[in-house]
C-alpha positions in Angstrom: -14.7 -6.5 12.7 -14.0 -3.1 11.3 -15.5 -1.4 8.3 -15.7 -3.0 4.9 -13.0 -2.5 2.3 -15.5 -1.0 -0.2 -16.6 1.5 2.4 -13.0 2.4 3.3 -12.1 2.9 -0.4 -15.1 5.2 -0.9 -14.0 7.2 2.1 -10.6 7.6 0.7 -11.9 8.7 -2.7 -14.3 11.2 -1.1 -11.6 12.5 1.3 -9.3 13.0 -1.7 -11.9 15.0 -3.6 -12.6 17.2 -0.6 -8.9 17.8 0.2 -8.2 18.5 -3.5 -10.9 21.2 -3.5 -9.2 22.9 -0.5 -5.6 22.3 -1.5 -5.0 25.9 -2.6 -6.4 27.2 0.7 -4.5 25.2 3.3 -1.1 23.4 3.5 -2.7 20.6 5.5 -5.4 20.1 2.8 -2.7 20.2 0.1 -0.7 17.5 1.9 -3.8 15.4 2.5 -4.8 15.7 -1.2 -1.3 14.6 -2.2 -1.3 11.5 0.1 -4.9 10.5 -0.7 -4.1 11.1 -4.4 -1.4 8.5 -4.2 -3.9 6.0 -2.8 -6.5 6.9 -5.4 -4.4 7.4 -8.6 -1.2 5.3 -8.0 0.6 3.2 -8.5 0.1 3.2 -12.2 2.6 0.4 -13.0 1.9 -2.5 -15.3 3.0 -5.9 -14.0 5.5 -6.3 -16.9 7.3 -3.2 -15.8 8.1 -4.8 -12.5 10.4 -7.4 -14.3 13.0 -4.7 -14.6 13.5 -4.5 -10.9 16.9 -6.1 -10.1 17.2 -5.3 -6.4 16.3 -7.8 -3.7 12.7 -6.9 -2.9 10.3 -7.7 0.0 6.7 -7.5 -0.9 4.7 -7.4 2.4 1.0 -7.2 3.0 -1.6 -7.8 5.7 -3.8 -10.9 5.4 -6.9 -8.6 5.5 -5.5 -5.9 3.3 -7.5 -3.5 1.1 -5.2 -4.6 -1.8 -6.4 -7.9 -3.2 -4.2 -10.8 -2.4 -4.0 -11.8 -6.0 -2.6 -8.4 -6.9 0.0 -8.6 -4.1 1.0 -12.0 -5.4 1.2 -10.7 -9.0 3.5 -7.9 -7.8 5.8 -10.4 -6.1 5.7 -12.9 -9.0 6.8 -10.2 -11.5 9.9 -9.1 -9.5 12.7 -11.5 -10.1 14.2 -11.6 -6.6 11.1 -10.8 -4.6 10.2 -12.4 -1.3 6.5 -12.3 -0.4 5.4 -12.1 3.2 1.8 -11.9 4.6 1.3 -10.7 8.2 -1.9 -11.2 10.0 -3.6 -7.9 10.0 -4.8 -5.2 7.6 -3.2 -2.6 5.4 -1.7 -0.8 8.4 0.4 -3.7 9.7 3.6 -1.6 9.9 1.9 0.5 12.6 -0.5 -2.0 14.2 1.8 -5.1 14.1 5.2 -3.4 14.4 7.0 -6.3 16.1 6.1 -8.8 13.4 6.7 -6.2 10.7 10.1 -5.3 12.0 11.0 -9.0 12.3 10.4 -9.7 8.6 12.5 -6.6 7.8 15.4 -8.8 8.7 15.1 -9.7 5.0 17.1 -6.5 4.4 20.2 -8.0 6.2 20.2 -11.2 4.2 
């Protein structure tokens, strides 16, 4: 079952604020603050900006992702040559569903 997405997002935000407060005291805290900061503050891209991407693009997400499905579809729909793939799982499918994740990466060889 797992924890709720709202709870997980709150944990990320709180973790970011804590790590940010200790970033000047520890390299580990600084690195955690940077990574969590990306999750809290980024990406800061408007959908229209994605239309400039010309490269073949694979947009991949878990079926139970913390990113809303409609947002994932919006990303794919705004990239001209994007292919969209959903894999059963959560936001961490690359790690937890590595065989399926690697299988769809065959996209790179098309």
